[in-house]
TITI-446343 format. One record per residue (C-alpha): x, y, z negated. Coordinates in steps of 0.5 Angstrom, whole numbers, padded with zeros to 4 digits, always signed. Example, Ala and Ser with C-alpha at 12.3 -4.5 7.8 and 13.67 -1.06 7.14 Angstrom:
+0025-0009-0016 +0027-0002-0014 
***
This chain:
+0000+0000-0001 +0003+0007+0002 +0002+0013-0002 +0003+0020+0000 +0009+0023-0004 +0010+0030-0005 +0014+0034+0000 +0020+0035-0006 +0021+0027-0006 +0020+0026+0002 +0028+0025+0003 +0028+0021-0004 +0030+0014-0004 +0026+0012-0010 +0020+0008-0009 +0014+0008-0014 +0013+0000-0016 +0007-0004-0013 +0000-0003-0017 +0002+0004-0019 +0000+0012-0019 +0003+0018-0019 -0001+0024-0019 +0001+0030-0015 +0002+0036-0020 -0005+0042-0018 -0002+0047-0013 +0003+0043-0009 +0002+0041-0002 +0001+0033+0001 +0005+0030+0007 +0002+0023+0009 +0008+0017+0009 +0007+0014+0015 +0009+0006+0014 +0016+0005+0019 +0018+0012+0019 +0024+0014+0020 +0027+0016+0013 +0033+0020+0012 +0039+0017+0009 +0040+0017+0002 +0046+0022-0001 +0050+0016-0002 +0048+0011+0003 +0051+0010+0010 +0051+0018+0013 +0049+0021+0008 +0053+0027+0005 +0057+0023+0001 +0058+0017+0003 +0066+0015+0004 +0069+0012+0009 +0067+0006+0012 +0072+0000+0010 +0076-0005+0014 +0074-0013+0014 +0068-0012+0010 +0062-0018+0014 +0056-0015+0016 +0049-0017+0012 +0045-0023+0013 +0039-0019+0015 +0037-0014+0021 +0039-0008+0019 +0046-0003+0018 +0051-0006+0014 +0052+0000+0008 +0059+0001+0007 +0063-0003+0002 +0065+0005-0002 +0058+0007-0004 +0057+0009-0010 +0050+0008-0014 +0046+0013-0015 +0047+0018-0021 +0042+0015-0025 +0044+0008-0025 +0051+0009-0027 +0057+0007-0024 +0057+0000-0026 +0051-0002-0022 +0052-0004-0015 +0045-0005-0012 +0043-0007-0006 +0044-0004+0002 +0039+0000+0005 +0037-0004+0009 +0034-0009+0003 +0034-0005-0003 +0030+0001-0005 +0035+0005-0001 +0032+0003+0005 +0025+0003+0010 +0021-0004+0009 +0016-0006+0004 +0016-0004-0003 +0020-0008-0008 +0016-0012-0013 +0017-0015-0020 +0021-0012-0027 +0027-0011-0022 +0023-0005-0018 +0025+0002-0018 +0022+0007-0023 +0017+0012-0020 +0022+0019-0018 +0022+0023-0023 +0020+0030-0022 +0024+0037-0023 +0031+0037-0023 +0033+0029-0021 +0030+0030-0015 +0033+0031-0008 +0029+0035-0006 +0031+0041+0000 +0034+0047-0003 +0027+0052-0001 +0024+0048-0005 +0022+0046-0013 +0023+0050-0019 +0031+0050-0018 +0032+0051-0011 +0036+0056-0012 +0041+0052-0014 +0045+0050-0008 +0046+0042-0008 +0053+0042-0011 +0051+0047-0016 +0045+0045-0019 +0046+0043-0026 +0041+0038-0026 +0045+0034-0020 +0050+0029-0020 +0057+0031-0018 +0061+0029-0011 +0063+0022-0011 +0071+0025-0012 +0069+0028-0018 +0066+0026-0025 +0064+0018-0027 +0060+0016-0022 +0066+0017-0016 +0067+0012-0010 +0074+0014-0009 +0080+0009-0008 +0078+0002-0012 +0082+0001-0018 +0088-0003-0018 +0091-0009-0023 +0087-0014-0025 +0081-0012-0024 +0082-0010-0017 +0078-0017-0014 +0073-0018-0020 +0066-0015-0018 +0063-0011-0023 +0057-0015-0026 +0051-0014-0027 +0048-0010-0033 +0042-0007-0035 +0044+0000-0039 +0043-0001-0046 +0036+0001-0050 +0041+0006-0055 +0043+0010-0051 +0038+0018-0050 +0034+0018-0045 +0035+0024-0041 +0029+0029-0040 +0025+0032-0035 +0025+0040-0035 +0017+0040-0033 +0017+0036-0041 +0016+0029-0043 +0022+0024-0042 +0024+0021-0036 +0020+0014-0033 +0023+0008-0036 +0028+0003-0034 +0025-0003-0032 +0024-0008-0036 +0028-0015-0036 +0023-0019-0038 +0026-0025-0034 +0033-0029-0031 +0036-0024-0025 +0034-0028-0018 +0040-0031-0015 +0046-0026-0013 +0045-0026-0006 +0038-0025-0004 +0039-0018-0009 +0044-0016-0002 +0050-0016-0006 +0056-0013-0004 +0062-0017-0001 +0065-0022-0006 +0058-0024-0009 +0057-0031-0010 +0052-0036-0006 +0045-0035-0007 +0044-0042-0011 +0050-0046-0014 +0049-0052-0017 +0053-0054-0023 +0055-0061-0025 +0054-0062-0032 +0057-0069-0035 +0052-0066-0040 +0047-0062-0042 +0047-0055-0040 +0044-0049-0042 +0037-0047-0042 +0035-0042-0037 +0032-0036-0042 +0025-0035-0043 +0021-0030-0041 +0019-0024-0045 +0026-0025-0048 +0031-0019-0050 +0037-0017-0046 +0044-0020-0049 +0046-0016-0054 +0051-0011-0051 +0059-0009-0054 +0062-0003-0053 +0063+0002-0046 +0070+0000-0042 +0072+0004-0037 +0079+0002-0032 +0081+0008-0028 +0076+0012-0025 +0071+0007-0025 +0066+0008-0031 +0062+0000-0033 +0057-0001-0038 +0057-0003-0045 +0061-0011-0044 +0057-0016-0045 +0063-0021-0048 +0069-0021-0044 +0071-0021-0037 +0069-0027-0033 +0073-0030-0027 +0074-0027-0021 +0072-0032-0018 +0065-0037-0018 +0069-0043-0018 +0073-0040-0025 +0066-0038-0027 +0064-0046-0026 +0070-0049-0029 +0070-0045-0036 +0063-0046-0036 +0064-0053-0035 +0069-0054-0040 +0064-0052-0045 +0063-0058-0050 +0056-0059-0050 +0054-0066-0055 +0047-0069-0054 +0048-0072-0061 +0048-0066-0066 +0054-0067-0071 +0058-0070-0067 +0065-0069-0065 +0069-0068-0059 +0073-0074-0059 +0079-0068-0057 +0078-0064-0064 +0083-0065-0068 +0079-0065-0075 +0085-0064-0080 +0086-0057-0075 +0079-0054-0077 +0078-0048-0081 +0077-0049-0089 +0073-0046-0095 +0076-0042-0099 +0080-0045-0104 +0075-0041-0109 +0074-0034-0112 +0079-0031-0116 +0083-0032-0122 +0082-0029-0129 +0089-0025-0129 +0087-0021-0134 +0086-0026-0139 +0092-0030-0137 +0096-0024-0138 +0093-0022-0145 +0092-0030-0148 +0099-0033-0145 +0097-0040-0148 +0091-0042-0146 +0090-0047-0141 +0090-0046-0135 +0083-0043-0132 +0082-0048-0127 +0081-0054-0132 +0077-0049-0137 +0072-0042-0135 +0068-0038-0139 +0062-0035-0135 +0065-0028-0139 +0072-0029-0142 +0069-0024-0146 +0065-0026-0153 +0059-0022-0155 +0059-0021-0162 +0051-0020-0164 +0045-0022-0161 +0043-0017-0159 +0048-0016-0154 +0047-0024-0152 +0039-0021-0150 +0042-0015-0146 +0047-0019-0142 +0041-0022-0136 +0047-0028-0133 +0049-0034-0137 +0053-0035-0142 +0057-0041-0141 +0063-0045-0140 +0065-0049-0134 +0070-0056-0136 +0073-0059-0131 +0078-0064-0135 +0082-0068-0129 +0083-0062-0125 +0089-0063-0120 +0095-0059-0123 +0096-0052-0119 +0102-0052-0119 +0104-0059-0118 +0107-0060-0125 +0106-0065-0128 +0101-0065-0136 +0106-0067-0141 +0105-0073-0145 +0106-0073-0153 +0108-0080-0156 +0107-0078-0164 +0110-0085-0166 +0108-0087-0173 +0106-0080-0175 +0100-0081-0171 +0096-0076-0167 +0096-0069-0172 +0089-0068-0173 +0085-0062-0178 +0082-0066-0183 +0075-0062-0183 +0073-0061-0176 +0078-0066-0172 +0081-0061-0168 +0088-0063-0165 +0095-0059-0166 +0095-0053-0161 +0099-0047-0159 +0094-0043-0163 +0095-0047-0170 +0099-0042-0175 +0104-0045-0181 +0105-0043-0188 +0108-0046-0194 +0115-0046-0191 +0112-0051-0185 +0109-0056-0190 +0102-0053-0188 +0099-0052-0181 +0093-0048-0180 +0086-0049-0176 +0085-0044-0171 +0078-0046-0171 +0076-0047-0178 +0081-0044-0181 +0082-0050-0186 +0090-0051-0189 +0093-0058-0187 +0098-0063-0190 +0104-0063-0185 +0107-0070-0184 +0114-0071-0186 +0115-0074-0179 +0113-0068-0176 +0116-0063-0181 +0120-0056-0178 +0122-0050-0182 +0120-0044-0180 +0123-0037-0178 +0123-0030-0181 +0116-0029-0176 +0113-0035-0179 +0113-0039-0173 +0117-0046-0172 +0124-0047-0170 +0122-0053-0165 +0116-0049-0162 +0119-0049-0155 +0121-0056-0155 +0115-0057-0157 +0109-0058-0151 +0103-0059-0156 +0106-0053-0159 +0107-0048-0153 +0102-0050-0147 +0095-0050-0147 +0094-0058-0144 +0097-0064-0147 +0096-0071-0146 +0097-0075-0152 +0098-0083-0153 +0093-0085-0157 +0095-0090-0163 +0091-0097-0163 +0085-0095-0168 +0083-0091-0162 +0081-0097-0158 +0075-0102-0159 +0078-0107-0155 +0084-0107-0149 +0085-0102-0144 +0080-0105-0138 +0083-0106-0131 +0081-0101-0126 +0075-0106-0123 +0071-0104-0116 +0065-0107-0114 +0062-0107-0108 +0055-0107-0106 +0053-0107-0099 +0047-0108-0095 +0047-0112-0088 +0039-0112-0086 +0038-0110-0079 +0039-0102-0080 +0046-0103-0083 +0048-0107-0077 +0046-0103-0072 +0048-0096-0075 +0055-0099-0075 +0056-0098-0082 +0058-0104-0083 +0065-0103-0079 +0067-0097-0081 +0066-0099-0089 +0070-0105-0088 +0075-0101-0085 +0075-0096-0089 +0076-0101-0096 +0082-0105-0092 +0087-0099-0091 +0084-0096-0098 +0088-0103-0101 +0094-0101-0102 +0092-0095-0105 +0087-0097-0111 +0090-0094-0116 +0092-0099-0122 +0097-0103-0118 +0098-0109-0119 +0092-0110-0125 +0087-0109-0120 +0080-0113-0119 +0076-0112-0113 +0070-0116-0111 +0064-0115-0106 +0057-0117-0106 +0051-0116-0100 +0044-0117-0099 +0038-0116-0095 +0032-0121-0097 +0036-0125-0101 +0043-0124-0104 +0050-0126-0102 +0055-0128-0106 +0063-0129-0104 +0068-0133-0107 +0075-0130-0107 +0079-0135-0111 +0087-0135-0109 +0087-0142-0106 +0082-0141-0101 +0084-0139-0095 +0078-0135-0093 +0071-0133-0098 +0065-0137-0099 +0059-0135-0098 +0054-0137-0103 +0046-0135-0102 +0040-0134-0108 +0034-0133-0106 +0031-0133-0112 +0029-0125-0114 +0026-0126-0121 +0031-0129-0124 +0038-0128-0121 +0044-0132-0123 +0051-0133-0122 +0054-0139-0118 +0061-0137-0119 +0062-0133-0125 +0069-0133-0125 +0071-0132-0118 +0067-0127-0116 +0071-0121-0119 +0079-0122-0117 +0086-0120-0118 +0087-0116-0111 +0094-0118-0112 +0093-0126-0112 +0087-0126-0107 +0089-0120-0103 +0089-0125-0097 +0082-0128-0097 +0079-0121-0099 +0083-0119-0091 +0079-0125-0088 +0073-0122-0091 +0072-0115-0089 +0075-0118-0083 +0069-0122-0081 +0064-0117-0084 +0062-0114-0078 +0061-0120-0074 +0058-0125-0080 +0051-0121-0080 +0051-0119-0073 +0045-0122-0071 +0041-0120-0077 +0034-0118-0075 +0032-0118-0084 +0028-0111-0085 +0028-0112-0093 +0032-0109-0098 +0033-0113-0105 +0037-0107-0109 +0034-0108-0116 +0036-0115-0116 +0043-0114-0113 +0045-0108-0118 +0042-0115-0124 +0047-0119-0121 +0052-0115-0121 +0052-0112-0128 +0052-0120-0130 +0060-0119-0125 +0062-0113-0128 +0059-0113-0136 +0065-0116-0139 +0070-0112-0136 +0067-0105-0134 +0069-0101-0128 +0067-0098-0122 +0060-0100-0116 +0060-0097-0110 +0052-0098-0108 +0052-0098-0100 +0044-0097-0098 +0041-0096-0092 +0034-0100-0093 +0029-0097-0098 +0029-0102-0103 +0023-0107-0102 +0023-0113-0105 +0024-0115-0113 +0025-0111-0119 +0026-0104-0118 +0023-0104-0111 +0020-0096-0109 +0014-0094-0105 +0015-0090-0099 +0011-0083-0102 +0016-0077-0098 +0011-0078-0092 +0005-0074-0095 +0007-0067-0091 +0001-0064-0095 +0006-0063-0102 +0011-0059-0099 +0010-0052-0101 +0005-0054-0106 +0005-0054-0114 +0006-0062-0112 +0013-0062-0109 +0017-0061-0116 +0013-0069-0116 +0018-0072-0111 +0024-0070-0114 +0023-0073-0120 +0024-0081-0121 +0018-0085-0119 +0021-0092-0122 +0024-0092-0129 +0027-0098-0128 +0033-0094-0125 +0035-0090-0131 +0034-0096-0136 +0040-0100-0131 +0044-0094-0132 +0044-0094-0139 +0046-0102-0139 +0052-0100-0134 +0054-0094-0139 +0054-0098-0144 +0059-0103-0142 +0062-0097-0138 +0061-0098-0131 +0060-0093-0126 +0055-0093-0120 +0057-0088-0114 +0051-0089-0109 +0052-0089-0101 +0046-0088-0098 +0044-0089-0090 +0037-0088-0090 +0035-0086-0083 +0027-0085-0087 +0025-0083-0093 +0031-0088-0098 +0028-0083-0106 +0034-0080-0108 +0031-0078-0113 +0030-0085-0116 +0036-0088-0114 +0041-0083-0116 +0039-0084-0124 +0045-0089-0124 +0050-0084-0121 +0047-0078-0125 +0047-0082-0132 +0054-0086-0131 +0058-0081-0129 +0057-0083-0121 +0056-0079-0115 +0051-0079-0110 +0052-0078-0101 +0047-0078-0097 +0048-0080-0089 +0041-0077-0086 +0040-0083-0080 +0048-0086-0080 +0050-0086-0073 +0058-0088-0072 +0060-0082-0067 +0056-0078-0072 +0058-0080-0079 +0063-0085-0079 +0070-0079-0079 +0065-0077-0085 +0064-0083-0089 +0071-0085-0088 +0073-0079-0092 +0070-0079-0097 +0071-0087-0098 +0077-0087-0098 +0077-0081-0103 +0073-0083-0108 +0078-0091-0107 +0084-0087-0109 +0083-0080-0112 +0086-0080-0120 +0080-0084-0125 +0080-0085-0132 +0077-0090-0134 +0072-0092-0140 +0072-0084-0143 +0069-0080-0147 +0069-0072-0148 +0067-0067-0154 +0068-0060-0153 +0069-0056-0160 +0068-0048-0162 +0071-0044-0167 +0066-0042-0172 +0060-0038-0169 +0058-0040-0163 +0056-0047-0160 +0055-0050-0154 +0047-0053-0153 +0045-0055-0147 +0050-0060-0142 +0050-0060-0134 +0052-0066-0131 +0053-0073-0130 +0054-0077-0136 +0050-0081-0142 +0050-0076-0148 +0051-0079-0154 +0051-0075-0159 +0049-0067-0159 +0056-0065-0157 +0059-0072-0154 +0059-0074-0147 +0060-0082-0144 +0063-0082-0138 +0064-0090-0135 +0069-0086-0130 +0071-0079-0129 +0075-0077-0124 +0079-0070-0121 +0073-0069-0117 +0068-0069-0122 +0066-0062-0127 +0061-0061-0132 +0057-0053-0134 +0055-0052-0142 +0052-0047-0144 +0055-0042-0151 +0050-0040-0155 +0051-0035-0163 +0049-0038-0168 +0051-0032-0173 +0047-0026-0172 +0054-0022-0173 +0061-0025-0171 +0066-0022-0176 +0072-0026-0172 +0076-0023-0167 +0078-0028-0163 +0074-0035-0161 +0077-0042-0159 +0075-0047-0155 +0077-0055-0155 +0076-0060-0150 +0079-0067-0151 +0078-0072-0146 +0079-0079-0149 +0080-0085-0144 +0084-0091-0141 +0089-0089-0135 +0089-0094-0129 +0097-0096-0132 +0093-0098-0138 +0095-0094-0143 +0089-0091-0147 +0090-0083-0148 +0088-0077-0151 +0087-0069-0145 +0086-0063-0149 +0085-0056-0146 +0085-0051-0151 +0083-0043-0150 +0081-0037-0153 +0078-0031-0151 +0077-0023-0155 +0070-0022-0159 +0067-0015-0156 +0062-0011-0158 +0061-0007-0152 +0055-0010-0145 +0061-0006-0140 +0067-0011-0143 +0063-0016-0142 +0062-0014-0135 +0068-0014-0134 +0071-0020-0136 +0066-0023-0132 +0068-0030-0128 +0063-0030-0122 +0065-0038-0120 +0064-0040-0127 +0057-0036-0127 +0055-0039-0119 +0057-0045-0122 +0053-0045-0128 +0047-0041-0125 +0047-0048-0119 +0046-0053-0125 +0041-0050-0128 +0037-0049-0121 +0038-0057-0120 +0035-0058-0127 +0029-0054-0126 +0028-0056-0119 +0024-0062-0122 +0019-0057-0126 +0018-0052-0121 +0017-0050-0115 +0022-0048-0110 +0020-0040-0109 +0018-0040-0117 +0025-0043-0118 +0028-0037-0114 +0024-0033-0117 +0027-0035-0124 +0034-0034-0122 +0033-0027-0119 +0030-0026-0127 +0035-0029-0131 +0041-0026-0126 +0039-0019-0126 +0040-0014-0131 +0036-0008-0132 
***
C-alpha cells in the first residue's frame, strides 16, 4: 500500500512500515507517491552527494538491481557499526516496503529529514552547516574514509542493535523520535539481508555431534552488551562479547569446539578435574585473638562465635547472633606439624581433683612449685613428686618451654590402663553392598569394587586392619574370606525373619592374612551379579547381620544402598510422592524418620563402638530422613547420589569413598567440653550420641568431623576477667594406642556490645546458624525457618 508523503520527505530513503499510518501536519502540501517511480538516491548511497568512489574487486549483488558502493556509509541515525542492505533490497531502494520487526522506522519530521533547503523549518541553513544534519563522510564518527588496517581489517562489522540505555534524540517539533524496531526474533540469514561482500552463505550448516544451543524464543530481549569500542576512525556499537573470527569457517570451528554434554553433571574426558578451581579455604582466622592469647590452641580446632564473652545477661539479650563455639577435634594441623604426644609414665595424667581439667598452659603454680591452681575452677592441687620443678622470680616453672603441656594449646596424653575398659580395638571395615538390579545397571558395583581395592594399601592400622563384606537383595549373601581359601565362598541366607551367621569366625578377617581372597572377591564382584534382576531390598536384615559380625570388635560399617528397603524388618514405604504436601504445614513431616528401627539400631551400634556411613544411590525416593539416623547417632556420614550413573557420578564416588577409607580416624572415642566458671554449653549439634549432659559418644570420628554447641551464662553478672575452655577427646588411635587429645583456649569477658561485634567470627557464626537451621527444618516449614533465621541473626 503506497502512502502520500510530504514534500520534505520526498527524497528521504526511510519508508513507513506496513500497516502504519502517518498523518501530515495541517497546512502542509501533499504530493502523490507513485509506486515504481524513480526515487532520488540517498545521500550515502551510490550516486548520492556523499558517496565514496567505488572499490575494485567487489562482486555484483545477486539481485538484478544496481550494486551498491562497497564503502557506502550507513545513515547517520543508525551508527557506524551497522552494515545496511543495498538500495535495491533494503529500505534505501525502490520496491515494496519491508515487513516484520526489522522494517525501518517511519521518517522523522523536522531537522532529521533530508528535505531540500528551500523547504522545512530549517531550510535557511545549508545541509552541511545545519546543526541537525550529519557530518560529511570524511568527518565525524560515521565517516566512510579509508578502511581500517591491522587485525580487524578483514573482519566484517557484526550486526549490533543499538542499546536501550542510550538517550533517544528529540524532535525539534517536540516529543521523541520514533522508537527503533524491536528485535523480537532472530534476524534472517545474512545473505537475505543483502550484506556487503564478506557476508557468510545464506543458510550455513552446523554439523554437531552434541546437542546445539536452542534458538532464542520470540519476544526475548536482546543479549546484554558491553562497553563500546572504537578502532581507527570507525565507531562501533557496544560489543556483545569478544571479537568473533573474521571468516565463517573460524566461527563454525569455535562453535563446534564447545563441549555440550547431553548428560547433566558429566565431565569431558579431556578435563583435568584436579585443575578445576576450588572454593576458598575459609574465612580469615581471628588473628587479634591469637596475638592477645598466644597460648590458645589454633582456631582450626576451637572457635567461638565471638571471642569476647558478654559479662551479663542483659548484654546477651542485646546480642542477636548465636553465642557458641565450633569444635574440630581432629582437624589436620594447619602448619603440618605433628601434635606433641606426652607420656607421664608412673605419675599419671595430671588433672584437677574437682573439675577434672587437664594440666594446660593457663594453669599457675604456687608454693615454690609444689601446688598448681586450676584455671577453670581455681582449686589448688598438689604437684606429684615426679613432676616437681622450681619457679623463677615471676612464678614461672623453669621447664615451661621444655614441656609442651605448659607451652602449647594442643597436646596429646598417652592414657594409662585405667582409661581402658578393654584392649584397644583394631581398625575394622565391614561393607554392606546392595546388588539389586538398579545397582547392577547403574555401574555402582564396578566403581565400588575398584575403589576399595585401590585403597587396601592405605587403610589405617596396618597390619592390624580387619575387613569383611556382605551383599544383599531379597536375600543375604555372606562371604567366607578364610586365608586358606584361594577364592571366597558365598553362602545365601533366605530367612529374613531369623537372621543367623553361617560362619561367624571367617566373615571379618585380617586383611594381611586374607589379602589374596579379598582381592579375588573384589575382582569378581561386578560380574558375580551381572544377570541379577531382583528389585527387592532387605536392608534391615542385612544391618542385623552386620551387627552380629561386628559386635565383638566394633569399627566402621559402610552401607551402599540403591533401593528403598522393601523386605523384612526396617522396610519403608514410598511417602515422598505426594506433591500436595510440599510447601504446606505437612512438608516437614517428610524430613522426620518414619520408622524407629533405624534409630534403635543406631543406639545398639553406638553401644558396641560401631560407626555407620550411608552411601545412597537411589533414582527414586529413598527416605534419607530414616536411613540418616544410622549415621547421625553413630558419628557417621551420609553421601547421596541422586540417580547414580557411572559417567556422571563415578569420579565423585571414587574420591569421596577413598577419602572416607584413608583419612585419619579415632576409634571408640568420647568427647567432653569443659568451661570456666559462669558459663556452660547447653545444646550440641552434630553426629554423636549424647551419653550425659556434656559427654558425646563417638564410635568413630575423623579429621573431617566438626561439632557445634550453644553457650549460655549461668550467672547474671560475671566477675571474672577471662573465661577458659577445654576440649578433651579420649580415643584409640589406628596404631592401637589409647590417647587423650586436649585443646585449651581462653577468651576475655567484656561489658561493651560493640566489642562483641568487633570480635565476632563469621565462620563460626555461619556454621552454628546452619546447624540450628538443620535441626529446625524437621519442625518448621522452609519459609518459616527462613524468617526465624533472619530474626535471630539481625540486630535492632
